[in-house]
C-alpha positions in Angstrom: 58.6 -98.5 18.2 56.2 -100.7 20.1 54.2 -103.6 18.8 51.1 -102.2 20.7 50.3 -98.8 22.1 47.0 -98.6 24.2 45.4 -95.2 24.6 43.7 -94.8 28.0 44.5 -96.0 31.5 41.1 -97.1 32.8 40.3 -100.7 33.8 39.9 -101.8 30.2 43.1 -100.2 28.9 45.2 -101.6 31.8 43.6 -105.0 31.5 44.5 -105.2 27.8 48.0 -104.0 28.5 48.4 -106.8 31.1 46.9 -109.4 28.8 49.2 -108.5 25.9 52.2 -109.0 28.2 51.3 -112.7 28.2 52.7 -112.7 24.7 56.0 -111.9 22.9 55.2 -108.3 22.2 56.3 -104.9 23.3 53.5 -102.9 24.9 53.0 -99.3 25.9 50.0 -97.5 27.3 49.7 -93.7 27.1 47.4 -91.8 29.6 46.6 -88.1 29.6 46.5 -87.9 33.4 49.4 -88.4 35.8 48.0 -91.8 36.9 45.6 -94.5 35.8 42.0 -94.7 37.1 41.2 -91.0 36.7 38.2 -91.3 34.3 35.2 -93.6 34.3 37.0 -96.2 36.3 37.7 -93.8 39.0 34.0 -93.2 39.7 32.4 -96.5 39.3 29.7 -98.5 41.1 32.0 -101.5 41.6 29.4 -104.1 40.7 30.2 -107.3 38.9 26.8 -107.9 37.2 25.7 -111.4 36.8 24.6 -110.8 33.1 20.9 -111.1 32.9 20.3 -107.5 31.8 22.0 -107.1 28.4 20.1 -107.8 25.3 20.9 -111.3 24.0 23.3 -111.4 21.1 25.1 -108.2 21.9 28.7 -107.7 22.9 27.5 -106.6 26.2 25.7 -109.9 26.8 28.6 -112.0 25.6 31.3 -110.3 27.6 29.2 -109.8 30.8 28.4 -113.5 31.0 32.0 -114.6 30.5 33.5 -111.8 32.6 31.3 -112.6 35.6 32.4 -116.2 35.5 36.0 -115.2 35.3 36.0 -112.4 37.9 36.5 -114.4 41.2 39.7 -116.0 40.0 40.8 -112.8 38.3 40.5 -110.8 41.5 42.1 -113.5 43.6 45.2 -113.6 41.3 45.5 -109.8 41.4 44.8 -109.8 45.2 41.9 -107.4 44.8 38.9 -107.2 47.3 35.9 -109.1 45.8 32.7 -110.3 47.4 30.1 -112.5 45.7 27.0 -111.1 47.3 24.3 -111.9 44.8 21.8 -109.2 43.8 18.1 -108.4 43.9 16.1 -106.6 41.3 12.8 -105.7 42.9 9.2 -105.1 41.6 6.6 -103.0 43.4 3.7 -103.3 41.0 2.4 -105.8 38.3 4.1 -103.9 35.5 7.5 -104.2 37.2 6.9 -107.9 37.8 6.5 -108.4 34.1 9.9 -106.6 33.7 11.4 -109.1 36.1 10.0 -112.0 34.1 11.6 -110.5 30.9 14.9 -110.2 32.7 14.7 -113.8 33.9 14.2 -115.1 30.4 16.9 -112.8 29.0 19.3 -114.1 31.6 18.5 -117.7 30.7 19.2 -117.0 27.0 22.5 -115.3 28.1 23.4 -118.5 30.0 23.3 -117.0 33.5 23.1 -119.6 36.3 20.9 -119.7 39.4 18.4 -116.9 38.5 14.9 -117.1 40.2 12.0 -114.8 41.0 11.2 -114.8 44.7 8.4 -113.3 46.7 8.6 -109.9 48.4 8.6 -111.7 51.8 11.5 -114.0 50.7 13.4 -111.0 49.5 12.9 -109.2 52.8 14.4 -112.2 54.6 17.6 -111.5 52.6 17.3 -107.8 52.9 15.2 -106.6 55.9 15.5 -103.0 54.8 13.6 -103.6 51.6 10.4 -101.5 51.2 7.1 -103.1 52.2 5.9 -102.2 48.7 8.3 -104.8 47.2 6.1 -107.7 45.9 8.8 -109.8 44.1 12.5 -109.8 43.3 14.8 -111.4 40.7 17.5 -113.0 42.7 20.9 -113.4 40.9 23.3 -115.3 43.1 26.4 -114.8 41.0 26.5 -111.0 41.2 29.4 -109.5 43.2 31.1 -106.3 44.3 34.7 -105.4 43.8 37.0 -102.4 44.5 37.2 -100.9 41.0 40.1 -98.5 41.9 42.3 -101.2 43.3 41.5 -103.5 40.3 42.8 -100.8 37.9 45.9 -100.2 39.9 46.5 -103.9 40.2 46.2 -104.4 36.5 48.7 -101.5 35.9 51.2 -103.0 38.4 51.0 -106.5 37.0 51.3 -105.2 33.4 54.4 -103.2 34.4 55.9 -106.1 36.2 55.6 -108.1 33.0 57.2 -105.4 30.8 54.5 -103.0 29.7 55.5 -99.4 29.7 53.1 -96.7 31.0 53.6 -93.1 29.7 51.7 -90.4 31.7 50.7 -86.8 30.9 50.4 -87.9 27.3 47.2 -86.4 25.9 47.0 -87.5 22.3 46.4 -84.5 20.0 47.2 -86.0 16.6 48.0 -89.4 14.9 49.8 -90.1 11.7 50.4 -93.3 9.7 53.8 -93.8 8.2 54.9 -97.1 6.6 53.8 -99.9 9.0 53.3 -97.8 12.2 51.1 -95.2 13.6 52.7 -92.2 15.5 50.8 -90.6 18.3 51.8 -87.1 19.3 51.1 -85.5 22.7 50.3 -81.9 23.4 53.8 -81.3 24.7 55.4 -82.7 21.5 56.3 -86.1 22.6 55.7 -88.9 20.2 55.0 -92.7 20.5 55.0 -95.0 17.5 53.4 -98.5 17.4 52.5 -101.1 14.8 49.0 -101.4 16.4 47.1 -98.8 18.3 44.3 -99.8 20.7 41.8 -97.0 21.4 40.6 -97.4 25.1 40.2 -93.7 25.6 36.9 -93.9 27.5 35.1 -90.6 27.4 37.7 -89.4 24.8 37.3 -92.4 22.7 35.3 -90.7 19.9 37.8 -87.9 19.5 40.7 -90.4 19.4 38.9 -92.6 16.9 38.5 -89.6 14.6 42.3 -88.9 14.8 42.8 -92.5 13.8 40.5 -92.4 10.8 37.2 -93.6 12.1 33.9 -91.8 12.4 32.0 -92.8 15.6 29.4 -91.1 17.6 29.7 -91.3 21.4 27.3 -89.5 23.8 28.0 -89.0 27.5 25.8 -89.8 30.5 26.5 -88.8 34.1 25.7 -91.0 37.1 25.4 -89.1 40.4 25.8 -90.9 43.7 25.3 -90.4 47.4 27.8 -92.3 49.6 27.1 -93.4 53.2 29.3 -94.3 56.1 30.2 -97.9 57.1 26.9 -99.1 58.4 25.3 -102.3 57.4 22.2 -101.3 55.5 22.2 -103.8 52.6 24.3 -106.9 52.0 24.0 -107.0 48.2 23.1 -104.7 45.2 19.4 -103.9 45.3 18.1 -102.6 41.9 14.7 -101.2 41.0 13.1 -102.4 37.8 15.1 -101.1 34.9 13.9 -98.3 32.6 14.7 -97.2 29.0 17.7 -95.2 30.4 19.4 -98.2 32.1 19.4 -100.1 35.3 18.2 -97.1 37.3 19.0 -96.1 40.9 20.2 -98.9 43.2 21.2 -99.3 46.8 24.5 -101.1 47.0 27.3 -102.0 49.4 30.9 -101.5 48.4 33.7 -104.0 48.8 35.1 -101.8 51.6 31.9 -101.6 53.8 30.2 -98.4 52.8 27.0 -98.3 50.8 25.6 -95.8 48.2 22.5 -94.9 46.4 22.7 -94.1 42.7 23.3 -93.5 39.9 21.1 -91.1 38.1 21.3 -91.1 34.3 21.7 -87.6 32.9 22.9 -86.8 29.4 25.8 -84.3 29.7 28.9 -82.9 28.1 32.0 -84.9 28.4 33.5 -82.3 30.9 30.6 -82.6 33.4 32.0 -83.0 36.9 29.6 -81.6 39.5 26.4 -83.1 41.1 23.2 -81.2 40.3 21.3 -79.9 43.3 18.1 -81.7 42.1 20.0 -85.0 42.1 19.7 -85.3 46.0 15.9 -85.4 45.8 15.8 -87.6 42.7 18.1 -90.2 44.3 16.1 -90.2 47.6 12.8 -90.6 45.8 14.1 -93.5 43.7 15.8 -95.2 46.7 12.8 -94.8 49.0 10.7 -96.8 46.5 12.7 -99.9 47.0 14.1 -99.6 50.5 13.0 -98.1 53.9 14.8 -96.5 56.8 17.6 -94.9 54.8 20.0 -93.4 57.4 20.5 -90.0 55.7 22.4 -88.8 58.7 25.2 -91.2 57.7 25.8 -89.7 54.3 29.5 -88.6 54.0 30.0 -87.6 50.4 28.7 -87.5 46.8 30.4 -88.3 43.6 29.8 -88.3 39.8 30.9 -90.7 37.1 30.6 -90.0 33.4 30.5 -92.8 30.9 30.6 -92.8 27.1 27.9 -94.6 25.2 27.9 -95.5 21.5 24.9 -94.7 19.3 24.7 -98.4 18.4 23.5 -99.1 22.0 26.3 -101.7 22.4 30.1 -101.8 23.0 32.3 -100.9 20.0 35.0 -103.6 19.9 37.0 -104.4 16.8 39.2 -103.1 14.0 38.6 -99.6 12.6 38.9 -98.5 9.0 42.6 -98.6 9.5 43.5 -102.3 10.0 46.2 -101.4 12.4 43.8 -99.6 14.8 41.6 -101.5 17.2 38.7 -99.7 19.0 37.5 -100.7 22.4 35.1 -97.8 23.2 31.6 -97.1 24.3 32.2 -99.4 27.3 29.4 -98.2 29.5 27.6 -100.4 32.1 28.2 -103.4 32.6 31.7 -102.6 31.4 33.5 -103.3 34.7 32.0 -106.8 34.8 33.4 -107.4 31.3 37.0 -106.4 32.0 38.6 -109.8 32.1 36.6 -111.2 29.1 37.3 -108.2 26.9 41.0 -108.1 27.6 41.4 -111.8 26.9 39.4 -111.6 23.7 41.3 -108.5 22.4 44.7 -110.0 23.1 43.8 -113.4 21.5 42.6 -111.7 18.4 46.2 -110.9 17.4 47.4 -114.5 17.3 50.6 -113.9 19.2 53.1 -116.3 20.5 52.9 -116.8 24.3 55.7 -116.2 26.7 56.8 -118.8 29.2 57.8 -116.3 31.9 54.6 -114.3 32.3 53.7 -113.9 36.0 50.0 -113.2 36.5 50.1 -112.4 40.2 50.3 -109.2 42.1 50.1 -108.6 45.9 48.3 -105.6 47.3 49.9 -103.1 49.7 50.1 -104.6 53.2 47.4 -102.8 55.3 47.5 -102.3 59.0 43.7 -102.4 59.0 43.6 -105.9 57.6 45.7 -107.4 60.4 44.9 -108.9 63.8 46.9 -107.6 66.9 49.8 -110.0 66.2 49.9 -109.0 62.6 49.9 -105.2 63.4 52.7 -105.8 65.9 54.8 -107.6 63.3 54.2 -104.9 60.7 55.3 -102.1 63.1 58.4 -104.1 64.0 59.2 -104.5 60.4 58.8 -100.7 59.6 58.1 -98.2 62.3 56.2 -96.0 59.9 53.4 -98.6 60.2 53.0 -97.2 63.7 52.3 -93.6 62.3 48.5 -93.4 61.7 47.7 -90.7 59.1 44.1 -91.4 58.3 42.2 -92.3 61.5 38.9 -93.1 59.7 40.4 -95.8 57.5 43.5 -96.6 59.6 46.0 -95.7 56.9 49.7 -95.4 57.9 52.7 -93.5 56.7 54.3 -96.8 55.5 51.3 -97.5 53.3 51.4 -94.1 51.7 55.1 -94.5 51.0 54.4 -97.8 49.3 51.6 -96.3 47.3 54.0 -93.6 46.0 56.5 -96.3 45.1 53.8 -98.1 43.1 52.8 -94.9 41.1 50.7 -92.6 43.2 51.5 -89.0 42.2 48.4 -87.1 43.4 46.3 -86.9 46.5 43.5 -88.9 44.8 46.1 -91.4 43.7 46.8 -92.1 47.4 43.2 -91.9 48.3 42.0 -94.5 45.7 44.9 -96.9 46.5 44.5 -96.7 50.3 41.2 -95.0 51.1 43.0 -92.2 52.9 40.3 -89.4 52.8 37.4 -91.7 51.9 36.2 -92.1 55.5 33.9 -90.3 57.8 35.8 -87.0 57.8 36.5 -87.0 54.0 40.1 -86.0 54.5 39.4 -83.2 57.0 41.9 -84.7 59.4 44.5 -86.4 57.1 44.7 -84.5 53.9 47.5 -82.1 55.1 49.6 -85.1 56.3 49.0 -86.9 53.0 50.2 -83.8 51.1 53.3 -83.5 53.2 54.2 -87.2 52.9 53.4 -87.3 49.2 55.5 -84.2 48.6 58.4 -85.5 50.6 58.5 -88.8 48.9 58.3 -87.2 45.4 60.8 -84.5 46.4 58.4 -81.6 45.6 57.0 -78.6 47.4 53.7 -79.1 49.2 52.2 -76.3 47.0 52.8 -78.5 44.0 50.5 -81.3 45.3 47.6 -81.9 42.9 44.2 -83.4 43.6 44.0 -85.6 40.5 44.8 -83.9 37.1 47.6 -81.5 36.2 46.9 -78.1 37.6 44.4 -79.2 40.2 46.5 -77.6 43.0 45.2 -77.8 46.6 47.5 -75.3 48.3 48.2 -71.7 47.1 51.8 -70.5 47.1 52.5 -67.6 49.5 52.8 -64.4 47.8 56.3 -62.8 48.1 
């Protein structure tokens, strides 16, 4: 039996697992998929919001403001790409200017530093591709972008290094309370028992909460995106004025040099995975209102993320009806920005004794693409597989894929999200077959058993006998 069992391997679940290992406690995390970062955290904008948008007094406002301040050091300790870029929220008419003034005041109440409203001309000096229609902008210098996939993997790696156990392919189908523990059962009959269960199940959080004795209502909203190649178009997130459905469509760089437009905000079923045909036009119309000269010929892919939202309009964080159950659900935007603050707050709430041997650091996989000529030469001399280029677009080598598998990659997307193999211009057209072969070889499986992300998502068909 564990002291804590966390349900859900997204960024929040992995961060709480890591934070609990600072203390004298046994920690397990169960995840329905074969890897972490397969749900909302695996299709995320990657923005660390400064914190001016959430309504003052909400959990969103509290954790966003604190999380944004913590994020730089948090990412550095975990060796995760992070860039403090600042952000612009732009207005194109008097009504939207009034919205910016409201956000400015809200940000001041939330304690966000450095906010100011600048003119359209000043904003275009920062971002030359802003639309000529932009008349003013709210500038937030503390906003940033981060690689959300690598953050989640880093949190898992560091949690494991400090003693947490991760249990995969464990889809919780029932929960029962016996004496002083809760027993979770998976679809395949396996069971895990813990004194305290922490529900971080993301889009499945409502269903899990009901199994644990709580009645909560979560709805699901899809965000559709169009991703572009590595061309410098904007240097920071550029938002339109927010609407009743959220922050709206933005134009935003990634921590890895691409940029995207999105997301839409469409109420959907939890299982929604495809992008709607009408989303292309909706995204273009919204983006063209705030920027000009969008290089549509540089689009390389689309993707969709689904996030769960509580009917309260705020995060749901705290004990459930069962005092041994703790819910951390309904973590929609700005959830990623809140990761360090939520994890610290949840772990501290249990008043545990600290360990003296906790190691907070994790080092990312050594990447050939990050090195100068001398560094590349040294890597190849240390391991000849660094000289075998698998993904030409992102310069990913066989040595890096081997290390990704050692660190837990079990699917093609697990390799892709850790190393960007298949995220470049050709979207895996050149490298996918090699990734499958290397992955299968390192796992000791047949290539036809290679899966894209979830169990059963096979890429190759077996030859009929």
